[in-house]
N, CA, C and O atoms as a Maestro MAE file, in Angstrom:
{
 s_m_m2io_version
 :::
 2.0.0
}

f_m_ct {
 s_m_title
 :::
 protein
 m_atom[312] {
  # First column is atom index #
  i_m_mmod_type
  r_m_x_coord
  r_m_y_coord
  r_m_z_coord
  i_m_residue_number
  s_m_chain_name
  s_m_pdb_residue_name
  s_m_pdb_atom_name
  i_m_atomic_number
  :::
  1 25 -152.293 -34.563 58.690 1 A "UNK " " N  " 7
  2 3 -153.483 -34.698 58.590 1 A "UNK " " CA " 6
  3 2 -154.523 -34.078 57.701 1 A "UNK " " C  " 6
  4 15 -154.871 -32.946 58.037 1 A "UNK " " O  " 8
  5 25 -155.254 -34.742 56.327 2 A "UNK " " N  " 7
  6 3 -155.942 -34.452 55.515 2 A "UNK " " CA " 6
  7 2 -157.176 -34.567 56.062 2 A "UNK " " C  " 6
  8 15 -157.450 -35.200 57.082 2 A "UNK " " O  " 8
  9 25 -158.035 -33.853 55.269 3 A "UNK " " N  " 7
  10 3 -159.218 -34.803 55.187 3 A "UNK " " CA " 6
  11 2 -159.399 -35.796 54.222 3 A "UNK " " C  " 6
  12 15 -160.563 -36.151 54.041 3 A "UNK " " O  " 8
  13 25 -158.366 -36.420 53.445 4 A "UNK " " N  " 7
  14 3 -158.820 -37.450 52.686 4 A "UNK " " CA " 6
  15 2 -159.158 -38.940 53.636 4 A "UNK " " C  " 6
  16 15 -159.949 -39.870 53.476 4 A "UNK " " O  " 8
  17 25 -158.091 -38.601 54.709 5 A "UNK " " N  " 7
  18 3 -157.232 -39.794 55.835 5 A "UNK " " CA " 6
  19 2 -158.500 -39.907 57.361 5 A "UNK " " C  " 6
  20 15 -158.389 -40.670 58.320 5 A "UNK " " O  " 8
  21 25 -159.645 -38.854 57.109 6 A "UNK " " N  " 7
  22 3 -160.112 -38.879 58.108 6 A "UNK " " CA " 6
  23 2 -161.427 -39.393 57.679 6 A "UNK " " C  " 6
  24 15 -162.064 -40.093 58.466 6 A "UNK " " O  " 8
  25 25 -161.943 -39.089 56.397 7 A "UNK " " N  " 7
  26 3 -163.408 -40.342 56.118 7 A "UNK " " CA " 6
  27 2 -162.745 -42.114 55.810 7 A "UNK " " C  " 6
  28 15 -163.847 -42.660 55.845 7 A "UNK " " O  " 8
  29 25 -162.246 -42.703 55.680 8 A "UNK " " N  " 7
  30 3 -161.982 -44.575 56.240 8 A "UNK " " CA " 6
  31 2 -162.172 -44.465 57.516 8 A "UNK " " C  " 6
  32 15 -162.946 -45.336 57.912 8 A "UNK " " O  " 8
  33 25 -161.614 -43.418 58.746 9 A "UNK " " N  " 7
  34 3 -161.746 -43.611 59.607 9 A "UNK " " CA " 6
  35 2 -163.352 -43.064 60.833 9 A "UNK " " C  " 6
  36 15 -163.834 -43.256 61.949 9 A "UNK " " O  " 8
  37 25 -163.557 -42.290 59.508 10 A "UNK " " N  " 7
  38 3 -164.991 -42.352 60.026 10 A "UNK " " CA " 6
  39 2 -165.833 -43.055 59.772 10 A "UNK " " C  " 6
  40 15 -166.732 -43.249 60.590 10 A "UNK " " O  " 8
  41 25 -165.813 -43.885 58.124 11 A "UNK " " N  " 7
  42 3 -166.537 -45.037 57.697 11 A "UNK " " CA " 6
  43 2 -166.340 -46.350 59.093 11 A "UNK " " C  " 6
  44 15 -167.231 -46.966 59.679 11 A "UNK " " O  " 8
  45 25 -164.961 -46.418 59.261 12 A "UNK " " N  " 7
  46 3 -165.191 -47.591 59.620 12 A "UNK " " CA " 6
  47 2 -165.602 -47.776 60.944 12 A "UNK " " C  " 6
  48 15 -165.956 -48.872 61.379 12 A "UNK " " O  " 8
  49 25 -165.557 -46.449 61.791 13 A "UNK " " N  " 7
  50 3 -165.842 -46.862 63.438 13 A "UNK " " CA " 6
  51 2 -166.636 -45.827 63.210 13 A "UNK " " C  " 6
  52 15 -166.319 -44.949 64.013 13 A "UNK " " O  " 8
  53 25 -168.010 -45.272 62.133 14 A "UNK " " N  " 7
  54 3 -169.127 -44.717 61.905 14 A "UNK " " CA " 6
  55 2 -169.895 -45.404 63.889 14 A "UNK " " C  " 6
  56 15 -169.344 -44.882 64.858 14 A "UNK " " O  " 8
  57 25 -170.503 -45.966 64.044 15 A "UNK " " N  " 7
  58 3 -171.395 -46.457 65.037 15 A "UNK " " CA " 6
  59 2 -170.732 -46.527 65.808 15 A "UNK " " C  " 6
  60 15 -171.494 -47.335 66.339 15 A "UNK " " O  " 8
  61 25 -169.873 -46.459 66.553 16 A "UNK " " N  " 7
  62 3 -168.962 -46.107 67.755 16 A "UNK " " CA " 6
  63 2 -169.123 -44.677 68.340 16 A "UNK " " C  " 6
  64 15 -169.643 -44.138 69.317 16 A "UNK " " O  " 8
  65 25 -168.378 -44.329 67.189 17 A "UNK " " N  " 7
  66 3 -168.574 -42.000 66.840 17 A "UNK " " CA " 6
  67 2 -170.133 -42.492 67.248 17 A "UNK " " C  " 6
  68 15 -169.929 -43.495 67.932 17 A "UNK " " O  " 8
  69 25 -170.816 -42.395 67.211 18 A "UNK " " N  " 7
  70 3 -173.030 -42.479 66.892 18 A "UNK " " CA " 6
  71 2 -172.470 -42.808 68.840 18 A "UNK " " C  " 6
  72 15 -172.411 -41.711 69.396 18 A "UNK " " O  " 8
  73 25 -172.255 -43.485 69.415 19 A "UNK " " N  " 7
  74 3 -172.484 -44.649 70.612 19 A "UNK " " CA " 6
  75 2 -171.682 -43.538 71.667 19 A "UNK " " C  " 6
  76 15 -172.007 -43.617 72.852 19 A "UNK " " O  " 8
  77 25 -170.992 -42.850 71.411 20 A "UNK " " N  " 7
  78 3 -169.929 -41.683 72.077 20 A "UNK " " CA " 6
  79 2 -170.385 -40.251 72.105 20 A "UNK " " C  " 6
  80 15 -170.170 -39.499 73.055 20 A "UNK " " O  " 8
  81 25 -171.318 -39.765 70.513 21 A "UNK " " N  " 7
  82 3 -172.276 -38.520 70.626 21 A "UNK " " CA " 6
  83 2 -173.321 -38.896 71.644 21 A "UNK " " C  " 6
  84 15 -173.907 -37.977 72.217 21 A "UNK " " O  " 8
  85 25 -173.681 -40.415 71.993 22 A "UNK " " N  " 7
  86 3 -175.287 -40.445 72.110 22 A "UNK " " CA " 6
  87 2 -175.289 -40.413 73.381 22 A "UNK " " C  " 6
  88 15 -176.172 -39.836 74.015 22 A "UNK " " O  " 8
  89 25 -173.767 -41.363 74.211 23 A "UNK " " N  " 7
  90 3 -173.467 -40.854 75.959 23 A "UNK " " CA " 6
  91 2 -172.902 -39.592 76.259 23 A "UNK " " C  " 6
  92 15 -172.780 -39.027 77.346 23 A "UNK " " O  " 8
  93 25 -172.431 -39.086 74.604 24 A "UNK " " N  " 7
  94 3 -171.553 -37.153 75.606 24 A "UNK " " CA " 6
  95 2 -173.863 -36.746 75.702 24 A "UNK " " C  " 6
  96 15 -174.511 -36.578 76.735 24 A "UNK " " O  " 8
  97 25 -174.221 -36.735 74.730 25 A "UNK " " N  " 7
  98 3 -175.643 -35.811 75.349 25 A "UNK " " CA " 6
  99 2 -176.194 -36.108 76.283 25 A "UNK " " C  " 6
  100 15 -176.895 -35.539 77.120 25 A "UNK " " O  " 8
  101 25 -175.748 -37.307 76.062 26 A "UNK " " N  " 7
  102 3 -176.505 -38.387 77.932 26 A "UNK " " CA " 6
  103 2 -175.560 -37.788 79.198 26 A "UNK " " C  " 6
  104 15 -176.210 -37.669 80.236 26 A "UNK " " O  " 8
  105 25 -174.653 -37.534 79.263 27 A "UNK " " N  " 7
  106 3 -173.917 -37.234 80.370 27 A "UNK " " CA " 6
  107 2 -173.123 -35.968 80.403 27 A "UNK " " C  " 6
  108 15 -172.306 -35.771 81.302 27 A "UNK " " O  " 8
  109 25 -173.370 -34.988 79.319 28 A "UNK " " N  " 7
  110 3 -172.473 -33.895 80.153 28 A "UNK " " CA " 6
  111 2 -171.444 -33.658 80.882 28 A "UNK " " C  " 6
  112 15 -171.344 -32.485 81.244 28 A "UNK " " O  " 8
  113 25 -170.311 -34.663 81.364 29 A "UNK " " N  " 7
  114 3 -169.329 -34.666 81.954 29 A "UNK " " CA " 6
  115 2 -168.384 -34.816 81.043 29 A "UNK " " C  " 6
  116 15 -168.455 -35.591 80.089 29 A "UNK " " O  " 8
  117 25 -167.609 -34.198 81.260 30 A "UNK " " N  " 7
  118 3 -166.202 -33.877 80.083 30 A "UNK " " CA " 6
  119 2 -165.231 -35.352 80.762 30 A "UNK " " C  " 6
  120 15 -164.911 -35.927 79.722 30 A "UNK " " O  " 8
  121 25 -164.780 -35.995 81.671 31 A "UNK " " N  " 7
  122 3 -163.896 -37.015 82.389 31 A "UNK " " CA " 6
  123 2 -165.365 -37.804 81.693 31 A "UNK " " C  " 6
  124 15 -165.218 -37.937 80.478 31 A "UNK " " O  " 8
  125 25 -166.309 -38.178 82.046 32 A "UNK " " N  " 7
  126 3 -167.122 -39.951 81.433 32 A "UNK " " CA " 6
  127 2 -166.600 -39.415 80.776 32 A "UNK " " C  " 6
  128 15 -165.436 -39.471 81.174 32 A "UNK " " O  " 8
  129 25 -166.660 -38.675 79.658 33 A "UNK " " N  " 7
  130 3 -166.761 -38.723 78.203 33 A "UNK " " CA " 6
  131 2 -165.781 -39.525 77.570 33 A "UNK " " C  " 6
  132 15 -165.783 -40.428 76.733 33 A "UNK " " O  " 8
  133 25 -164.850 -38.839 78.310 34 A "UNK " " N  " 7
  134 3 -163.162 -39.281 77.832 34 A "UNK " " CA " 6
  135 2 -163.128 -40.923 78.318 34 A "UNK " " C  " 6
  136 15 -162.302 -41.750 77.932 34 A "UNK " " O  " 8
  137 25 -164.192 -41.153 79.221 35 A "UNK " " N  " 7
  138 3 -164.067 -42.176 79.436 35 A "UNK " " CA " 6
  139 2 -164.808 -43.764 78.930 35 A "UNK " " C  " 6
  140 15 -164.466 -44.947 78.937 35 A "UNK " " O  " 8
  141 25 -166.179 -42.839 78.447 36 A "UNK " " N  " 7
  142 3 -166.382 -43.488 77.741 36 A "UNK " " CA " 6
  143 2 -165.714 -44.076 76.589 36 A "UNK " " C  " 6
  144 15 -165.358 -45.252 76.531 36 A "UNK " " O  " 8
  145 25 -165.578 -43.304 75.780 37 A "UNK " " N  " 7
  146 3 -164.231 -43.423 74.357 37 A "UNK " " CA " 6
  147 2 -163.519 -44.743 74.758 37 A "UNK " " C  " 6
  148 15 -163.716 -45.839 74.233 37 A "UNK " " O  " 8
  149 25 -162.619 -44.453 75.819 38 A "UNK " " N  " 7
  150 3 -162.438 -45.534 76.084 38 A "UNK " " CA " 6
  151 2 -162.438 -46.899 75.651 38 A "UNK " " C  " 6
  152 15 -161.906 -47.671 74.854 38 A "UNK " " O  " 8
  153 25 -163.435 -46.808 76.716 39 A "UNK " " N  " 7
  154 3 -164.283 -48.079 77.109 39 A "UNK " " CA " 6
  155 2 -165.145 -48.702 74.881 39 A "UNK " " C  " 6
  156 15 -164.807 -49.594 74.102 39 A "UNK " " O  " 8
  157 25 -166.125 -47.711 74.818 40 A "UNK " " N  " 7
  158 3 -166.584 -47.982 73.217 40 A "UNK " " CA " 6
  159 2 -165.572 -48.649 72.519 40 A "UNK " " C  " 6
  160 15 -165.811 -49.799 72.150 40 A "UNK " " O  " 8
  161 25 -164.445 -48.125 72.259 41 A "UNK " " N  " 7
  162 3 -163.078 -48.568 71.429 41 A "UNK " " CA " 6
  163 2 -161.888 -49.527 72.270 41 A "UNK " " C  " 6
  164 15 -160.747 -49.706 71.845 41 A "UNK " " O  " 8
  165 25 -162.294 -49.945 73.223 42 A "UNK " " N  " 7
  166 3 -161.614 -51.136 73.552 42 A "UNK " " CA " 6
  167 2 -162.855 -52.175 73.271 42 A "UNK " " C  " 6
  168 15 -162.752 -53.307 72.798 42 A "UNK " " O  " 8
  169 25 -163.452 -51.840 73.477 43 A "UNK " " N  " 7
  170 3 -164.857 -53.270 73.303 43 A "UNK " " CA " 6
  171 2 -164.947 -53.310 72.350 43 A "UNK " " C  " 6
  172 15 -165.353 -54.394 71.929 43 A "UNK " " O  " 8
  173 25 -164.607 -52.035 71.130 44 A "UNK " " N  " 7
  174 3 -165.058 -52.228 69.764 44 A "UNK " " CA " 6
  175 2 -163.501 -53.473 68.659 44 A "UNK " " C  " 6
  176 15 -163.460 -54.108 67.605 44 A "UNK " " O  " 8
  177 25 -162.360 -53.088 70.057 45 A "UNK " " N  " 7
  178 3 -161.134 -53.462 69.475 45 A "UNK " " CA " 6
  179 2 -160.637 -54.896 69.844 45 A "UNK " " C  " 6
  180 15 -159.617 -55.458 69.445 45 A "UNK " " O  " 8
  181 25 -161.571 -55.343 70.673 46 A "UNK " " N  " 7
  182 3 -161.318 -56.624 71.534 46 A "UNK " " CA " 6
  183 2 -161.929 -57.749 70.781 46 A "UNK " " C  " 6
  184 15 -161.496 -58.890 70.619 46 A "UNK " " O  " 8
  185 25 -163.553 -56.928 70.148 47 A "UNK " " N  " 7
  186 3 -164.416 -57.458 68.759 47 A "UNK " " CA " 6
  187 2 -165.685 -57.707 70.182 47 A "UNK " " C  " 6
  188 15 -166.134 -58.853 70.180 47 A "UNK " " O  " 8
  189 25 -166.061 -57.100 70.930 48 A "UNK " " N  " 7
  190 3 -167.338 -58.005 72.008 48 A "UNK " " CA " 6
  191 2 -168.121 -56.523 70.988 48 A "UNK " " C  " 6
  192 15 -169.341 -56.388 70.897 48 A "UNK " " O  " 8
  193 25 -167.376 -55.819 70.503 49 A "UNK " " N  " 7
  194 3 -169.084 -54.791 69.957 49 A "UNK " " CA " 6
  195 2 -168.840 -55.221 67.718 49 A "UNK " " C  " 6
  196 15 -168.396 -54.708 66.691 49 A "UNK " " O  " 8
  197 25 -169.406 -56.251 68.136 50 A "UNK " " N  " 7
  198 3 -169.352 -56.264 66.359 50 A "UNK " " CA " 6
  199 2 -170.750 -56.150 65.903 50 A "UNK " " C  " 6
  200 15 -171.660 -56.948 66.127 50 A "UNK " " O  " 8
  201 25 -170.800 -54.999 65.202 51 A "UNK " " N  " 7
  202 3 -172.461 -54.815 64.807 51 A "UNK " " CA " 6
  203 2 -172.660 -55.148 62.888 51 A "UNK " " C  " 6
  204 15 -173.145 -54.387 62.050 51 A "UNK " " O  " 8
  205 25 -172.131 -56.429 62.706 52 A "UNK " " N  " 7
  206 3 -172.393 -56.158 61.782 52 A "UNK " " CA " 6
  207 2 -173.303 -56.298 61.315 52 A "UNK " " C  " 6
  208 15 -173.678 -55.698 60.308 52 A "UNK " " O  " 8
  209 25 -174.030 -57.299 62.041 53 A "UNK " " N  " 7
  210 3 -175.750 -58.050 61.435 53 A "UNK " " CA " 6
  211 2 -176.487 -57.672 62.478 53 A "UNK " " C  " 6
  212 15 -177.147 -58.666 62.782 53 A "UNK " " O  " 8
  213 25 -176.796 -56.621 63.337 54 A "UNK " " N  " 7
  214 3 -177.861 -55.911 64.404 54 A "UNK " " CA " 6
  215 2 -178.575 -55.637 63.702 54 A "UNK " " C  " 6
  216 15 -178.213 -55.603 62.526 54 A "UNK " " O  " 8
  217 25 -179.582 -55.390 63.950 55 A "UNK " " N  " 7
  218 3 -180.881 -54.889 63.625 55 A "UNK " " CA " 6
  219 2 -180.772 -53.847 64.037 55 A "UNK " " C  " 6
  220 15 -181.119 -53.959 65.212 55 A "UNK " " O  " 8
  221 25 -180.332 -52.172 63.736 56 A "UNK " " N  " 7
  222 3 -180.540 -51.187 64.234 56 A "UNK " " CA " 6
  223 2 -182.137 -50.863 63.858 56 A "UNK " " C  " 6
  224 15 -182.348 -49.659 64.004 56 A "UNK " " O  " 8
  225 25 -182.861 -51.311 63.587 57 A "UNK " " N  " 7
  226 3 -184.056 -50.589 63.804 57 A "UNK " " CA " 6
  227 2 -185.061 -50.811 64.791 57 A "UNK " " C  " 6
  228 15 -186.016 -50.040 64.704 57 A "UNK " " O  " 8
  229 25 -185.102 -51.613 65.661 58 A "UNK " " N  " 7
  230 3 -185.639 -52.494 66.688 58 A "UNK " " CA " 6
  231 2 -184.735 -51.354 68.091 58 A "UNK " " C  " 6
  232 15 -185.387 -50.511 68.708 58 A "UNK " " O  " 8
  233 25 -183.297 -51.571 68.335 59 A "UNK " " N  " 7
  234 3 -182.180 -50.644 68.754 59 A "UNK " " CA " 6
  235 2 -183.278 -49.189 68.746 59 A "UNK " " C  " 6
  236 15 -184.141 -48.835 69.550 59 A "UNK " " O  " 8
  237 25 -182.840 -48.644 67.594 60 A "UNK " " N  " 7
  238 3 -183.604 -46.997 67.653 60 A "UNK " " CA " 6
  239 2 -184.629 -47.276 68.495 60 A "UNK " " C  " 6
  240 15 -184.316 -47.074 69.668 60 A "UNK " " O  " 8
  241 25 -185.992 -47.755 68.299 61 A "UNK " " N  " 7
  242 3 -187.282 -48.007 68.610 61 A "UNK " " CA " 6
  243 2 -187.209 -48.197 69.979 61 A "UNK " " C  " 6
  244 15 -188.189 -47.703 70.537 61 A "UNK " " O  " 8
  245 25 -186.547 -48.639 70.615 62 A "UNK " " N  " 7
  246 3 -186.298 -49.276 71.959 62 A "UNK " " CA " 6
  247 2 -186.044 -47.693 72.567 62 A "UNK " " C  " 6
  248 15 -186.995 -47.140 73.119 62 A "UNK " " O  " 8
  249 25 -185.024 -47.140 72.474 63 A "UNK " " N  " 7
  250 3 -184.469 -46.572 73.029 63 A "UNK " " CA " 6
  251 2 -185.146 -44.740 72.684 63 A "UNK " " C  " 6
  252 15 -184.800 -43.791 73.387 63 A "UNK " " O  " 8
  253 25 -186.079 -44.612 71.540 64 A "UNK " " N  " 7
  254 3 -186.975 -43.624 71.639 64 A "UNK " " CA " 6
  255 2 -188.138 -43.753 72.279 64 A "UNK " " C  " 6
  256 15 -189.126 -43.021 72.237 64 A "UNK " " O  " 8
  257 25 -187.914 -44.918 72.981 65 A "UNK " " N  " 7
  258 3 -189.473 -45.359 74.038 65 A "UNK " " CA " 6
  259 2 -188.530 -45.045 74.929 65 A "UNK " " C  " 6
  260 15 -188.555 -43.823 75.080 65 A "UNK " " O  " 8
  261 25 -187.804 -45.486 75.518 66 A "UNK " " N  " 7
  262 3 -186.839 -45.442 76.783 66 A "UNK " " CA " 6
  263 2 -186.874 -43.652 76.822 66 A "UNK " " C  " 6
  264 15 -186.821 -43.026 77.880 66 A "UNK " " O  " 8
  265 25 -186.945 -43.179 75.831 67 A "UNK " " N  " 7
  266 3 -186.548 -41.712 75.665 67 A "UNK " " CA " 6
  267 2 -187.613 -40.591 76.052 67 A "UNK " " C  " 6
  268 15 -187.441 -39.450 76.481 67 A "UNK " " O  " 8
  269 25 -189.138 -41.532 75.660 68 A "UNK " " N  " 7
  270 3 -190.460 -41.170 75.568 68 A "UNK " " CA " 6
  271 2 -190.526 -41.295 76.593 68 A "UNK " " C  " 6
  272 15 -191.084 -40.354 77.158 68 A "UNK " " O  " 8
  273 25 -190.199 -42.078 77.211 69 A "UNK " " N  " 7
  274 3 -190.335 -42.932 78.783 69 A "UNK " " CA " 6
  275 2 -190.065 -42.005 80.549 69 A "UNK " " C  " 6
  276 15 -190.527 -41.952 81.689 69 A "UNK " " O  " 8
  277 25 -188.917 -41.393 79.609 70 A "UNK " " N  " 7
  278 3 -188.025 -40.827 81.028 70 A "UNK " " CA " 6
  279 2 -188.470 -38.695 80.561 70 A "UNK " " C  " 6
  280 15 -188.217 -37.649 81.159 70 A "UNK " " O  " 8
  281 25 -189.299 -39.064 79.051 71 A "UNK " " N  " 7
  282 3 -189.880 -37.563 79.700 71 A "UNK " " CA " 6
  283 2 -190.632 -37.624 79.717 71 A "UNK " " C  " 6
  284 15 -190.921 -36.428 79.707 71 A "UNK " " O  " 8
  285 25 -191.754 -38.249 79.750 72 A "UNK " " N  " 7
  286 3 -193.049 -38.206 80.221 72 A "UNK " " CA " 6
  287 2 -192.820 -38.609 82.314 72 A "UNK " " C  " 6
  288 15 -193.877 -38.607 82.945 72 A "UNK " " O  " 8
  289 25 -192.164 -38.754 82.718 73 A "UNK " " N  " 7
  290 3 -191.718 -38.830 83.816 73 A "UNK " " CA " 6
  291 2 -191.758 -37.966 84.239 73 A "UNK " " C  " 6
  292 15 -192.674 -37.742 85.029 73 A "UNK " " O  " 8
  293 25 -190.729 -36.927 83.939 74 A "UNK " " N  " 7
  294 3 -189.958 -35.202 83.919 74 A "UNK " " CA " 6
  295 2 -191.099 -35.168 83.784 74 A "UNK " " C  " 6
  296 15 -191.454 -36.048 84.569 74 A "UNK " " O  " 8
  297 25 -192.261 -34.653 83.200 75 A "UNK " " N  " 7
  298 3 -193.572 -34.564 83.224 75 A "UNK " " CA " 6
  299 2 -193.912 -34.312 84.000 75 A "UNK " " C  " 6
  300 15 -194.031 -33.161 84.421 75 A "UNK " " O  " 8
  301 25 -194.223 -35.348 84.526 76 A "UNK " " N  " 7
  302 3 -195.371 -36.461 85.566 76 A "UNK " " CA " 6
  303 2 -195.171 -35.683 86.767 76 A "UNK " " C  " 6
  304 15 -196.108 -35.052 87.256 76 A "UNK " " O  " 8
  305 25 -192.942 -35.683 87.748 77 A "UNK " " N  " 7
  306 3 -193.040 -35.221 87.988 77 A "UNK " " CA " 6
  307 2 -193.237 -33.814 88.533 77 A "UNK " " C  " 6
  308 15 -193.352 -33.623 89.744 77 A "UNK " " O  " 8
  309 25 -193.277 -32.786 87.599 78 A "UNK " " N  " 7
  310 3 -193.044 -31.594 87.397 78 A "UNK " " CA " 6
  311 2 -194.692 -30.966 88.246 78 A "UNK " " C  " 6
  312 15 -194.938 -29.761 88.301 78 A "UNK " " O  " 8
  :::
 }
 m_bond[311] {
  # First column is bond index #
  i_m_from
  i_m_to
  i_m_order
  :::
  1 1 2 1
  2 2 3 1
  3 3 4 2
  4 3 5 1
  5 5 6 1
  6 6 7 1
  7 7 8 2
  8 7 9 1
  9 9 10 1
  10 10 11 1
  11 11 12 2
  12 11 13 1
  13 13 14 1
  14 14 15 1
  15 15 16 2
  16 15 17 1
  17 17 18 1
  18 18 19 1
  19 19 20 2
  20 19 21 1
  21 21 22 1
  22 22 23 1
  23 23 24 2
  24 23 25 1
  25 25 26 1
  26 26 27 1
  27 27 28 2
  28 27 29 1
  29 29 30 1
  30 30 31 1
  31 31 32 2
  32 31 33 1
  33 33 34 1
  34 34 35 1
  35 35 36 2
  36 35 37 1
  37 37 38 1
  38 38 39 1
  39 39 40 2
  40 39 41 1
  41 41 42 1
  42 42 43 1
  43 43 44 2
  44 43 45 1
  45 45 46 1
  46 46 47 1
  47 47 48 2
  48 47 49 1
  49 49 50 1
  50 50 51 1
  51 51 52 2
  52 51 53 1
  53 53 54 1
  54 54 55 1
  55 55 56 2
  56 55 57 1
  57 57 58 1
  58 58 59 1
  59 59 60 2
  60 59 61 1
  61 61 62 1
  62 62 63 1
  63 63 64 2
  64 63 65 1
  65 65 66 1
  66 66 67 1
  67 67 68 2
  68 67 69 1
  69 69 70 1
  70 70 71 1
  71 71 72 2
  72 71 73 1
  73 73 74 1
  74 74 75 1
  75 75 76 2
  76 75 77 1
  77 77 78 1
  78 78 79 1
  79 79 80 2
  80 79 81 1
  81 81 82 1
  82 82 83 1
  83 83 84 2
  84 83 85 1
  85 85 86 1
  86 86 87 1
  87 87 88 2
  88 87 89 1
  89 89 90 1
  90 90 91 1
  91 91 92 2
  92 91 93 1
  93 93 94 1
  94 94 95 1
  95 95 96 2
  96 95 97 1
  97 97 98 1
  98 98 99 1
  99 99 100 2
  100 99 101 1
  101 101 102 1
  102 102 103 1
  103 103 104 2
  104 103 105 1
  105 105 106 1
  106 106 107 1
  107 107 108 2
  108 107 109 1
  109 109 110 1
  110 110 111 1
  111 111 112 2
  112 111 113 1
  113 113 114 1
  114 114 115 1
  115 115 116 2
  116 115 117 1
  117 117 118 1
  118 118 119 1
  119 119 120 2
  120 119 121 1
  121 121 122 1
  122 122 123 1
  123 123 124 2
  124 123 125 1
  125 125 126 1
  126 126 127 1
  127 127 128 2
  128 127 129 1
  129 129 130 1
  130 130 131 1
  131 131 132 2
  132 131 133 1
  133 133 134 1
  134 134 135 1
  135 135 136 2
  136 135 137 1
  137 137 138 1
  138 138 139 1
  139 139 140 2
  140 139 141 1
  141 141 142 1
  142 142 143 1
  143 143 144 2
  144 143 145 1
  145 145 146 1
  146 146 147 1
  147 147 148 2
  148 147 149 1
  149 149 150 1
  150 150 151 1
  151 151 152 2
  152 151 153 1
  153 153 154 1
  154 154 155 1
  155 155 156 2
  156 155 157 1
  157 157 158 1
  158 158 159 1
  159 159 160 2
  160 159 161 1
  161 161 162 1
  162 162 163 1
  163 163 164 2
  164 163 165 1
  165 165 166 1
  166 166 167 1
  167 167 168 2
  168 167 169 1
  169 169 170 1
  170 170 171 1
  171 171 172 2
  172 171 173 1
  173 173 174 1
  174 174 175 1
  175 175 176 2
  176 175 177 1
  177 177 178 1
  178 178 179 1
  179 179 180 2
  180 179 181 1
  181 181 182 1
  182 182 183 1
  183 183 184 2
  184 183 185 1
  185 185 186 1
  186 186 187 1
  187 187 188 2
  188 187 189 1
  189 189 190 1
  190 190 191 1
  191 191 192 2
  192 191 193 1
  193 193 194 1
  194 194 195 1
  195 195 196 2
  196 195 197 1
  197 197 198 1
  198 198 199 1
  199 199 200 2
  200 199 201 1
  201 201 202 1
  202 202 203 1
  203 203 204 2
  204 203 205 1
  205 205 206 1
  206 206 207 1
  207 207 208 2
  208 207 209 1
  209 209 210 1
  210 210 211 1
  211 211 212 2
  212 211 213 1
  213 213 214 1
  214 214 215 1
  215 215 216 2
  216 215 217 1
  217 217 218 1
  218 218 219 1
  219 219 220 2
  220 219 221 1
  221 221 222 1
  222 222 223 1
  223 223 224 2
  224 223 225 1
  225 225 226 1
  226 226 227 1
  227 227 228 2
  228 227 229 1
  229 229 230 1
  230 230 231 1
  231 231 232 2
  232 231 233 1
  233 233 234 1
  234 234 235 1
  235 235 236 2
  236 235 237 1
  237 237 238 1
  238 238 239 1
  239 239 240 2
  240 239 241 1
  241 241 242 1
  242 242 243 1
  243 243 244 2
  244 243 245 1
  245 245 246 1
  246 246 247 1
  247 247 248 2
  248 247 249 1
  249 249 250 1
  250 250 251 1
  251 251 252 2
  252 251 253 1
  253 253 254 1
  254 254 255 1
  255 255 256 2
  256 255 257 1
  257 257 258 1
  258 258 259 1
  259 259 260 2
  260 259 261 1
  261 261 262 1
  262 262 263 1
  263 263 264 2
  264 263 265 1
  265 265 266 1
  266 266 267 1
  267 267 268 2
  268 267 269 1
  269 269 270 1
  270 270 271 1
  271 271 272 2
  272 271 273 1
  273 273 274 1
  274 274 275 1
  275 275 276 2
  276 275 277 1
  277 277 278 1
  278 278 279 1
  279 279 280 2
  280 279 281 1
  281 281 282 1
  282 282 283 1
  283 283 284 2
  284 283 285 1
  285 285 286 1
  286 286 287 1
  287 287 288 2
  288 287 289 1
  289 289 290 1
  290 290 291 1
  291 291 292 2
  292 291 293 1
  293 293 294 1
  294 294 295 1
  295 295 296 2
  296 295 297 1
  297 297 298 1
  298 298 299 1
  299 299 300 2
  300 299 301 1
  301 301 302 1
  302 302 303 1
  303 303 304 2
  304 303 305 1
  305 305 306 1
  306 306 307 1
  307 307 308 2
  308 307 309 1
  309 309 310 1
  310 310 311 1
  311 311 312 2
  :::
 }
}
């Protein structure tokens, strides 16, 4: 497998790769990461995860809002 054959895979599955990386950063457990990877690719394979016309700016804004709220809660608990 050479580098040129990896580029189309990244181009077609970039959003799934991003979701898996974000889950990996949040979970930090190898079994859960493998399970999340399988679930994301199965869902996308059956067409339930079609991101062709989704507005990502609103999703990213909500994720940032949730992460910011979690960080503030951690600071307040300490």
